[in-house]
C-alpha positions as a Markdown table, in Angstrom:
| # | Residue | x | y | z |
|---|---|---|---|---|
| 1 | Met | -17.9 | 19.7 | 12.6 |
| 2 | Ala | -14.1 | 18.9 | 11.9 |
| 3 | Thr | -11.5 | 21.2 | 12.2 |
| 4 | Asp | -9.6 | 21.7 | 8.8 |
| 5 | Ser | -6.6 | 20.0 | 10.7 |
| 6 | Glu | -8.4 | 16.9 | 11.0 |
| 7 | Val | -9.8 | 17.1 | 7.1 |
| 8 | Leu | -6.2 | 16.9 | 6.0 |
| 9 | Val | -5.2 | 14.4 | 8.3 |
| 10 | Ser | -8.5 | 12.3 | 7.2 |
| 11 | Ala | -7.4 | 12.7 | 3.2 |
| 12 | Arg | -3.6 | 11.4 | 4.2 |
| 13 | Ala | -5.3 | 8.7 | 5.4 |
| 14 | Lys | -7.4 | 8.0 | 2.4 |
| 15 | Gln | -4.2 | 8.3 | 0.2 |
| 16 | Leu | -2.2 | 6.1 | 2.5 |
| 17 | Asp | -4.9 | 3.5 | 2.1 |
| 18 | Thr | -4.2 | 4.1 | -1.9 |
| 19 | Ile | -1.1 | 2.6 | -1.6 |
| 20 | Ala | -1.1 | 0.2 | 1.3 |
| 21 | Ala | -1.7 | -2.8 | -1.4 |
| 22 | Val | 2.0 | -1.6 | -2.6 |
| 23 | Leu | 3.6 | -0.2 | 0.5 |
| 24 | Pro | 2.2 | -2.5 | 3.8 |
| 25 | Ile | 1.9 | 0.4 | 6.4 |
| 26 | Asp | 1.1 | -0.2 | 10.3 |
| 27 | Arg | -0.2 | 2.2 | 12.4 |
| 28 | Arg | -2.3 | 4.2 | 9.5 |
| 29 | Asp | -3.6 | 7.3 | 11.4 |
| 30 | Glu | -0.8 | 8.3 | 12.9 |
| 31 | Leu | 1.7 | 8.4 | 9.8 |
| 32 | Ala | -1.3 | 10.6 | 8.5 |
| 33 | Glu | -1.0 | 12.7 | 11.9 |
| 34 | Leu | 2.9 | 12.7 | 11.6 |
| 35 | Leu | 3.7 | 12.9 | 7.2 |
| 36 | Thr | 2.9 | 16.3 | 5.5 |
| 37 | Asp | 1.2 | 15.9 | 2.5 |
| 38 | Gln | 4.5 | 16.4 | 0.6 |
| 39 | Asp | 5.8 | 13.1 | 1.9 |
| 40 | Ile | 2.8 | 11.2 | 0.7 |
| 41 | Glu | 3.1 | 12.5 | -2.7 |
| 42 | Thr | 6.4 | 11.4 | -2.5 |
| 43 | Leu | 6.0 | 8.1 | -1.6 |
| 44 | Arg | 2.9 | 7.7 | -3.9 |
| 45 | His | 5.3 | 9.0 | -6.6 |
| 46 | Leu | 7.9 | 6.0 | -5.4 |
| 47 | Val | 5.1 | 3.5 | -5.8 |
| 48 | Asn | 4.3 | 5.0 | -9.6 |
| 49 | Glu | 8.1 | 4.9 | -10.5 |
| 50 | Gly | 7.8 | 0.5 | -9.3 |
| 51 | Met | 10.3 | 0.8 | -6.6 |
| 52 | Gly | 10.9 | -2.5 | -4.8 |
| 53 | Glu | 8.2 | -2.9 | -1.9 |
| 54 | Asn | 10.9 | -3.5 | 0.6 |
| 55 | Thr | 13.3 | -0.5 | -0.3 |
| 56 | Leu | 9.8 | 1.4 | -0.1 |
| 57 | Arg | 9.0 | -0.3 | 3.6 |
| 58 | Ala | 12.1 | 0.9 | 4.4 |
| 59 | Leu | 11.8 | 4.3 | 3.3 |
| 60 | Thr | 8.4 | 5.7 | 4.4 |
| 61 | Ser | 9.6 | 3.7 | 8.2 |
| 62 | Asp | 13.0 | 6.0 | 8.1 |
| 63 | Leu | 11.0 | 9.3 | 6.9 |
| 64 | Ala | 8.6 | 8.6 | 10.0 |
| 65 | Tyr | 11.4 | 8.3 | 12.3 |
| 66 | Leu | 12.4 | 11.6 | 10.7 |
| 67 | Gln | 9.8 | 13.2 | 10.8 |
| 68 | Ala | 9.0 | 12.4 | 14.1 |
| 69 | Trp | 12.4 | 13.4 | 15.8 |
| 70 | Ser | 12.5 | 17.0 | 13.9 |
| 71 | Leu | 9.6 | 18.0 | 15.4 |
| 72 | Ala | 10.8 | 16.6 | 19.0 |
| 73 | Ala | 14.3 | 18.1 | 18.2 |
| 74 | Thr | 12.9 | 21.6 | 16.8 |
| 75 | Gly | 9.6 | 21.9 | 16.8 |
| 76 | Ala | 8.8 | 22.0 | 13.2 |
| 77 | Ser | 8.7 | 18.9 | 10.2 |
| 78 | Leu | 12.1 | 18.2 | 8.3 |
| 79 | Pro | 13.0 | 21.2 | 6.0 |
| 80 | Trp | 14.2 | 20.0 | 2.5 |
| 81 | Pro | 16.5 | 20.4 | 1.5 |
| 82 | Ala | 18.3 | 20.2 | 5.1 |
| 83 | Pro | 20.4 | 22.4 | 6.4 |
| 84 | Glu | 23.8 | 21.0 | 7.6 |
| 85 | Ala | 23.9 | 21.8 | 11.2 |
| 86 | Leu | 20.3 | 19.8 | 10.9 |
| 87 | Leu | 22.1 | 17.1 | 9.5 |
| 88 | Leu | 24.9 | 17.2 | 12.5 |
| 89 | Lys | 22.1 | 17.4 | 15.3 |
| 90 | Phe | 20.7 | 14.2 | 14.2 |
| 91 | Val | 24.6 | 12.6 | 14.4 |
| 92 | Ala | 24.6 | 14.5 | 17.6 |
| 93 | His | 21.7 | 13.0 | 19.2 |
| 94 | His | 21.7 | 9.6 | 17.9 |
| 95 | Leu | 25.5 | 8.3 | 18.0 |
| 96 | Trp | 27.1 | 9.3 | 21.6 |
| 97 | Gln | 29.2 | 8.3 | 24.4 |
| 98 | Pro | 27.4 | 6.4 | 27.4 |
| 99 | Asp | 30.3 | 7.5 | 29.9 |
| 100 | Gln | 30.2 | 11.0 | 28.8 |
| 101 | Arg | 26.6 | 11.6 | 29.5 |
| 102 | Asp | 27.1 | 9.9 | 33.0 |
| 103 | Ile | 29.2 | 13.1 | 33.8 |
| 104 | Asp | 27.1 | 15.7 | 31.4 |
| 105 | Pro | 23.0 | 14.6 | 31.4 |
| 106 | His | 22.9 | 17.3 | 28.0 |
| 107 | His | 24.9 | 15.3 | 26.3 |
| 108 | Gly | 23.4 | 13.0 | 23.2 |
| 109 | Met | 19.5 | 13.1 | 22.6 |
| 110 | Pro | 18.1 | 15.7 | 25.1 |
| 111 | Ala | 15.7 | 13.7 | 27.9 |
| 112 | Asp | 12.1 | 15.7 | 26.0 |
| 113 | Val | 13.1 | 14.4 | 22.6 |
| 114 | Glu | 14.0 | 11.0 | 23.9 |
| 115 | Gln | 10.4 | 10.8 | 25.7 |
| 116 | Ser | 8.4 | 12.2 | 22.9 |
| 117 | Leu | 10.0 | 9.3 | 20.8 |
| 118 | Arg | 9.3 | 6.3 | 23.4 |
| 119 | Glu | 5.5 | 7.5 | 23.4 |
| 120 | Gln | 5.3 | 7.7 | 20.2 |
| 121 | Arg | 6.9 | 4.0 | 20.2 |
| 122 | Phe | 9.2 | 5.2 | 17.8 |
| 123 | Leu | 12.1 | 4.3 | 20.4 |
| 124 | Arg | 12.1 | 1.8 | 22.4 |
| 125 | Ser | 15.9 | 0.1 | 23.5 |
| 126 | Ser | 18.2 | 2.7 | 25.5 |
| 127 | Gly | 21.4 | 4.0 | 24.6 |
| 128 | Pro | 22.9 | 5.6 | 21.4 |
| 129 | His | 22.0 | 3.9 | 18.2 |
| 130 | Ala | 24.0 | 1.6 | 15.9 |
| 131 | Pro | 26.0 | 3.0 | 13.4 |
| 132 | Asn | 24.8 | 1.6 | 10.6 |
| 133 | Thr | 21.4 | 2.7 | 11.6 |
| 134 | Val | 22.3 | 6.4 | 11.7 |
| 135 | Arg | 23.6 | 5.6 | 8.2 |
| 136 | Arg | 20.8 | 3.8 | 6.4 |
| 137 | Arg | 18.1 | 6.5 | 7.8 |
| 138 | Leu | 20.8 | 9.7 | 6.7 |
| 139 | Ala | 20.5 | 7.4 | 3.3 |
| 140 | Ser | 16.8 | 7.4 | 3.0 |
| 141 | Trp | 16.9 | 11.0 | 3.8 |
| 142 | Ser | 19.3 | 12.0 | 1.1 |
| 143 | Thr | 17.4 | 9.3 | -1.0 |
| 144 | Leu | 14.5 | 11.4 | -0.4 |
| 145 | Thr | 15.6 | 14.3 | -1.2 |
| 146 | Lys | 16.8 | 13.7 | -4.7 |
| 147 | Trp | 13.2 | 12.1 | -4.6 |
| 148 | Arg | 11.8 | 15.6 | -4.4 |
| 149 | Gly | 14.5 | 16.8 | -6.9 |
| 150 | Leu | 16.6 | 19.0 | -4.2 |
| 151 | Thr | 20.2 | 18.6 | -3.7 |
| 152 | Gly | 21.5 | 17.8 | 0.0 |
| 153 | Val | 24.8 | 18.4 | 1.9 |
| 154 | Phe | 24.7 | 14.2 | 3.0 |
| 155 | Ser | 28.6 | 14.2 | 1.6 |
| 156 | Ser | 29.7 | 16.9 | 3.4 |
| 157 | Pro | 33.0 | 16.1 | 4.8 |
| 158 | Ser | 31.7 | 17.6 | 8.5 |
| 159 | Leu | 28.9 | 15.3 | 8.3 |
| 160 | Lys | 31.5 | 12.5 | 7.3 |
| 161 | Thr | 33.7 | 13.7 | 10.0 |
| 162 | Ala | 31.0 | 13.6 | 12.7 |
| 163 | Ile | 29.9 | 9.9 | 12.2 |
| 164 | Arg | 33.4 | 8.3 | 12.2 |
| 165 | Leu | 34.4 | 10.1 | 15.5 |
| 166 | Ala | 31.4 | 9.3 | 16.7 |
| 167 | Val | 31.6 | 5.4 | 15.8 |
| 168 | Arg | 35.5 | 5.5 | 17.0 |
| 169 | Ala | 33.9 | 6.9 | 20.3 |
| 170 | Thr | 31.4 | 4.4 | 20.7 |
| 171 | Pro | 32.8 | 0.8 | 19.9 |
| 172 | Arg | 30.2 | -1.9 | 19.3 |
| 173 | Pro | 30.6 | -5.3 | 18.2 |
| 174 | Arg | 29.0 | -6.2 | 15.2 |
| 175 | Lys | 26.3 | -8.7 | 16.0 |
| 176 | Arg | 24.6 | -11.0 | 13.4 |
| 177 | Lys | 20.3 | -10.5 | 12.5 |
| 178 | Ser | 20.3 | -14.0 | 14.2 |
| 179 | Ala | 22.6 | -15.1 | 16.9 |
| 180 | Lys | 22.5 | -18.7 | 15.8 |
| 181 | Ala | 21.7 | -19.7 | 12.2 |
| 182 | Val | 19.0 | -22.3 | 12.3 |
| 183 | Thr | 21.2 | -25.3 | 10.9 |
| 184 | Gly | 19.7 | -28.6 | 9.5 |
| 185 | Asp | 19.7 | -30.1 | 12.7 |
| 186 | Val | 18.0 | -27.4 | 14.4 |
| 187 | Leu | 15.5 | -26.9 | 12.0 |
| 188 | Ala | 14.6 | -30.6 | 12.1 |
| 189 | Lys | 13.7 | -29.9 | 16.0 |
| 190 | Met | 11.7 | -26.9 | 15.1 |
| 191 | Leu | 9.8 | -29.0 | 12.4 |
| 192 | Ala | 8.9 | -31.5 | 15.3 |
| 193 | Thr | 6.6 | -29.4 | 16.8 |
| 194 | Cys | 4.8 | -29.3 | 13.9 |
| 195 | Ser | 3.0 | -32.6 | 14.7 |
| 196 | Thr | -0.6 | -32.2 | 14.4 |
| 197 | Asp | -2.8 | -31.9 | 11.5 |
| 198 | Ser | -4.0 | -28.1 | 12.9 |
| 199 | Leu | -3.5 | -25.5 | 9.8 |
| 200 | Arg | -1.4 | -23.7 | 12.2 |
| 201 | Asp | 1.5 | -26.3 | 12.1 |
| 202 | Ile | 0.5 | -27.2 | 8.5 |
| 203 | Arg | 1.3 | -23.5 | 7.6 |
| 204 | Asp | 4.4 | -23.6 | 9.9 |
| 205 | Gln | 6.0 | -26.2 | 8.5 |
| 206 | Ala | 5.7 | -24.9 | 5.4 |
| 207 | Ile | 6.7 | -21.8 | 5.9 |
| 208 | Leu | 10.1 | -22.9 | 7.5 |
| 209 | Met | 10.4 | -25.8 | 5.2 |
| 210 | Val | 9.9 | -23.4 | 2.3 |
| 211 | Ala | 12.0 | -20.6 | 3.6 |
| 212 | Phe | 15.1 | -22.6 | 4.6 |
| 213 | Ala | 14.9 | -25.1 | 1.3 |
| 214 | Ser | 14.6 | -21.9 | -1.3 |
| 215 | Gly | 17.8 | -20.6 | 0.0 |
| 216 | Gly | 17.3 | -19.0 | 3.1 |
| 217 | Arg | 14.5 | -16.1 | 1.8 |
| 218 | Arg | 13.9 | -13.3 | 3.7 |
| 219 | Arg | 11.3 | -13.3 | 5.9 |
| 220 | Ser | 9.4 | -10.2 | 3.9 |
| 221 | Glu | 9.9 | -12.8 | 0.5 |
| 222 | Ile | 8.1 | -15.3 | 2.5 |
| 223 | Ala | 4.9 | -13.3 | 3.9 |
| 224 | Gly | 4.7 | -11.9 | 0.6 |
| 225 | Leu | 4.9 | -14.9 | -1.6 |
| 226 | Arg | 1.8 | -15.4 | -4.3 |
| 227 | Arg | 0.7 | -18.1 | -5.5 |
| 228 | Glu | 0.9 | -16.8 | -8.9 |
| 229 | Gln | 4.5 | -16.6 | -8.2 |
| 230 | Leu | 4.7 | -20.7 | -8.2 |
| 231 | Ser | 5.0 | -22.6 | -11.3 |
| 232 | Val | 5.4 | -26.3 | -11.4 |
| 233 | Glu | 8.6 | -28.2 | -13.0 |
| 234 | Pro | 9.3 | -31.5 | -14.2 |
| 235 | Pro | 9.7 | -34.1 | -11.3 |
| 236 | Ile | 13.3 | -34.9 | -10.0 |
| 237 | Ala | 14.8 | -38.2 | -11.1 |
| 238 | Val | 16.5 | -40.0 | -8.1 |
| 239 | Glu | 18.3 | -44.0 | -7.8 |
| 240 | Asn | 15.9 | -46.4 | -5.7 |
| 241 | Gly | 12.9 | -44.0 | -5.4 |
| 242 | Pro | 10.1 | -42.2 | -6.8 |
| 243 | Pro | 10.8 | -38.8 | -8.5 |
| 244 | Leu | 10.6 | -35.9 | -6.4 |
| 245 | Pro | 8.3 | -32.8 | -7.0 |
| 246 | Ser | 9.6 | -29.7 | -8.5 |
| 247 | Leu | 8.4 | -26.3 | -8.5 |
| 248 | Ala | 10.0 | -22.7 | -9.1 |
| 249 | Ile | 9.4 | -19.9 | -7.1 |
| 250 | His | 10.0 | -16.3 | -9.5 |
| 251 | Leu | 11.0 | -13.7 | -7.0 |
| 252 | Gly | 10.9 | -10.9 | -9.5 |
| 253 | Arg | 12.9 | -8.3 | -8.3 |
| 254 | Thr | 14.6 | -8.6 | -4.6 |
| 255 | Lys | 16.6 | -6.7 | -2.4 |
| 256 | Thr | 20.0 | -7.6 | -4.0 |
| 257 | Ser | 19.1 | -7.5 | -7.7 |
| 258 | Gly | 18.6 | -4.9 | -10.3 |
| 259 | Ser | 15.6 | -3.4 | -11.8 |
| 260 | Glu | 15.9 | -5.8 | -15.1 |
| 261 | His | 16.2 | -9.3 | -13.1 |
| 262 | Asn | 13.6 | -12.1 | -12.4 |
| 263 | Glu | 15.1 | -13.7 | -10.4 |
| 264 | Val | 13.9 | -17.7 | -9.8 |
| 265 | Val | 15.0 | -20.4 | -7.3 |
| 266 | Tyr | 13.9 | -24.5 | -7.2 |
| 267 | Leu | 12.2 | -26.1 | -4.2 |
| 268 | Thr | 12.3 | -30.2 | -4.3 |
| 269 | Gly | 11.1 | -32.6 | -2.7 |
| 270 | Arg | 9.8 | -32.3 | 0.9 |
| 271 | Pro | 8.8 | -28.6 | 0.9 |
| 272 | Val | 7.1 | -29.3 | -2.1 |
| 273 | Asp | 4.7 | -31.8 | -0.4 |
| 274 | Ala | 4.4 | -29.4 | 2.7 |
| 275 | Leu | 4.1 | -26.4 | 0.8 |
| 276 | Asn | 1.2 | -28.5 | -1.4 |
| 277 | Ala | -0.4 | -29.4 | 1.8 |
| 278 | Trp | -1.0 | -25.6 | 3.3 |
| 279 | Met | -2.3 | -24.3 | 0.3 |
| 280 | Thr | -4.9 | -27.6 | 0.1 |
| 281 | Ala | -5.5 | -27.3 | 3.6 |
| 282 | Ala | -5.7 | -23.8 | 3.4 |
| 283 | Arg | -7.8 | -23.8 | 0.1 |
| 284 | Val | -5.3 | -21.0 | -1.1 |
| 285 | Glu | -5.8 | -20.9 | -5.0 |
| 286 | Ser | -4.4 | -17.5 | -5.7 |
| 287 | Gly | -3.3 | -14.6 | -3.8 |
| 288 | Ser | -1.3 | -14.6 | -0.7 |
| 289 | Ile | 0.0 | -17.7 | 0.1 |
| 290 | Phe | 1.0 | -17.7 | 4.0 |
| 291 | Arg | -1.9 | -16.2 | 5.6 |
| 292 | Lys | -2.9 | -15.4 | 9.3 |
| 293 | Ile | -5.1 | -17.8 | 11.3 |
| 294 | Asp | -7.2 | -16.5 | 14.0 |
| 295 | Arg | -7.5 | -18.3 | 17.1 |
| 296 | Trp | -10.8 | -20.2 | 15.8 |
| 297 | Gly | -8.7 | -21.9 | 13.0 |
| 298 | Asn | -10.2 | -19.5 | 10.4 |
| 299 | Val | -8.1 | -18.3 | 7.4 |
| 300 | Ser | -7.6 | -14.8 | 6.6 |
| 301 | Lys | -7.4 | -13.8 | 3.4 |
| 302 | Arg | -4.8 | -11.4 | 4.5 |
| 303 | Ala | -1.0 | -12.4 | 3.8 |
| 304 | Leu | 1.5 | -12.7 | 7.2 |
| 305 | Glu | 3.4 | -9.3 | 7.6 |
| 306 | Pro | 6.7 | -10.3 | 7.7 |
| 307 | Ser | 7.0 | -9.8 | 11.9 |
| 308 | Ala | 5.3 | -12.9 | 11.7 |
| 309 | Val | 7.5 | -15.2 | 10.1 |
| 310 | Asn | 10.0 | -13.8 | 12.5 |
| 311 | Ala | 7.4 | -15.0 | 15.1 |
| 312 | Ile | 6.6 | -18.0 | 13.9 |
| 313 | Val | 10.3 | -18.8 | 13.9 |
| 314 | Lys | 11.1 | -17.9 | 18.1 |
| 315 | His | 8.1 | -19.8 | 18.5 |
| 316 | Arg | 8.9 | -23.0 | 17.4 |
| 317 | Ala | 12.4 | -22.7 | 18.8 |
| 318 | Ala | 10.8 | -22.1 | 22.2 |
| 319 | Thr | 8.5 | -25.0 | 21.5 |
| 320 | Ala | 11.3 | -27.1 | 20.5 |
| 321 | Gly | 13.6 | -26.5 | 23.9 |
| 322 | Leu | 15.6 | -23.7 | 22.4 |
| 323 | Glu | 16.1 | -20.4 | 23.5 |
| 324 | Pro | 14.0 | -18.3 | 21.4 |
| 325 | Gly | 16.1 | -15.6 | 21.9 |
| 326 | Glu | 19.1 | -16.6 | 20.0 |
| 327 | Phe | 17.1 | -17.1 | 17.0 |
| 328 | Ser | 15.2 | -15.0 | 14.6 |
| 329 | Ala | 14.1 | -15.3 | 10.8 |
| 330 | His | 17.3 | -14.4 | 9.3 |
| 331 | Gly | 18.8 | -17.5 | 11.2 |
| 332 | Leu | 16.9 | -19.4 | 8.3 |
| 333 | Arg | 18.8 | -17.7 | 5.7 |
| 334 | Ser | 22.5 | -18.0 | 7.6 |
| 335 | Gly | 21.7 | -21.5 | 8.6 |
| 336 | Tyr | 20.8 | -22.3 | 5.0 |
| 337 | Leu | 24.7 | -21.3 | 3.7 |
| 338 | Thr | 25.8 | -23.0 | 6.8 |
| 339 | Glu | 24.4 | -26.3 | 6.3 |
| 340 | Ala | 25.5 | -26.1 | 2.5 |
| 341 | Ala | 28.9 | -25.5 | 4.0 |
| 342 | Asn | 28.9 | -28.4 | 6.4 |
| 343 | Arg | 27.6 | -30.5 | 3.9 |
| 344 | Gly | 30.2 | -29.9 | 1.0 |
| 345 | Ile | 27.9 | -28.0 | -1.7 |
| 346 | Pro | 30.1 | -25.2 | -3.1 |
| 347 | Leu | 29.5 | -21.7 | -2.4 |
| 348 | Pro | 28.8 | -20.6 | -6.2 |
| 349 | Glu | 25.8 | -23.8 | -6.2 |
| 350 | Ala | 24.5 | -22.3 | -3.3 |
| 351 | Met | 25.0 | -18.9 | -3.8 |
| 352 | Glu | 22.9 | -19.7 | -6.6 |
| 353 | Gln | 19.9 | -20.8 | -4.6 |
| 354 | Ser | 20.4 | -17.9 | -2.0 |
| 355 | Arg | 20.6 | -15.2 | -4.4 |
| 356 | His | 23.7 | -14.0 | -2.6 |
| 357 | Arg | 25.4 | -11.5 | -5.1 |
| 358 | Ser | 28.2 | -10.3 | -2.6 |
| 359 | Val | 30.9 | -13.1 | -2.5 |
| 360 | Gln | 32.1 | -11.9 | 1.1 |
| 361 | Gln | 29.2 | -12.2 | 2.6 |
| 362 | Ala | 28.1 | -15.4 | 1.4 |
| 363 | Ser | 31.7 | -17.0 | 2.0 |
| 364 | Ser | 31.6 | -15.6 | 6.0 |
| 365 | Tyr | 29.6 | -18.5 | 6.8 |
| 366 | Tyr | 31.4 | -20.9 | 4.8 |
| 367 | Asn | 34.4 | -20.0 | 7.0 |
| 368 | Asp | 33.1 | -20.3 | 9.8 |
| 369 | Ala | 32.1 | -23.8 | 9.1 |
| 370 | Thr | 35.5 | -24.8 | 7.7 |
| 371 | Arg | 37.2 | -23.0 | 10.8 |
| 372 | Arg | 35.0 | -24.6 | 13.5 |
| 373 | Ser | 35.5 | -28.0 | 12.2 |
| 374 | Gly | 38.6 | -28.0 | 10.7 |
| 375 | Arg | 42.7 | -29.0 | 12.5 |
| 376 | Ala | 43.7 | -25.6 | 13.2 |
| 377 | Ser | 40.8 | -25.3 | 15.6 |
| 378 | Arg | 41.5 | -28.8 | 16.6 |
| 379 | Ile | 45.2 | -28.1 | 16.8 |
| 380 | Leu | 44.9 | -29.4 | 21.2 |
């Protein structure tokens, strides 16, 4: 006979299933135990409001972490709205000084809270959190508070001061999402490992070429790409050669676009051939384009997870004799802009394809490329 608690958890799991098509969720059963009925209702409301998939994934991930932390740190689920004292406790638990902990073992996150989060796989690395991670989770906490029709204290002077002082006390060098950019020469080495006629090689070649040539698409955009987003464009005429095939990819709303924008990028030439070769080999006529392949070579109807795109980049880097720890899926995005700079492509033209909204962010790759090859770096 199921207990009342088990019945409630089962009901939450079914509700999570109803939004899984829009909000892919791993560890569904664990989340069903962790999240409250009101949490599930808030997520369902956000889905119905048409919030972007990437934003929903981030909110769900942060909400799950916050609930796990609150249960471990206070013995109760998150209160809504959260009192300022709880927000300050969250900052103290996540932004702490390693040197101070050597002196005071009670400094930072308590051992029992840390152990609980590790056992639930919410905490993996040791040491304080990155300031940006803490800020993002507080921002998610604030967003979820507003969506519940409540007013939080996330802009309080005490909280802002606590974060500023904690960050200043534990300076961390800013790291790129990918230690090295996947530029044209690196990409060529990775593509050379896709030399057989196996489905996996054909798929991985298409993923690498499409992700790079379409402006360095994010891994979530590649994993979620569907056949219905593609439209055939007129071939591109070239001198002394046959016309090149062309495709448009309708991205819809992206991480950096407004709600009314329907972003479009274009593929021309080899990436189109690679994509068509994969869709033909895998018989992808509709739905998700890039799919899982089991050990027997069977193509699933399910789309790849975004993390699988990252794994493919690292696997191809390792197979090519490169250091896989230095590359990630984001390296395709930074690599596209770096390669564009190396080839003298104007920044505005490259940004039209990459769909960067921030000139400052996009130009940083151009500045790095120019400085490496410029006269100033070769003064001796």
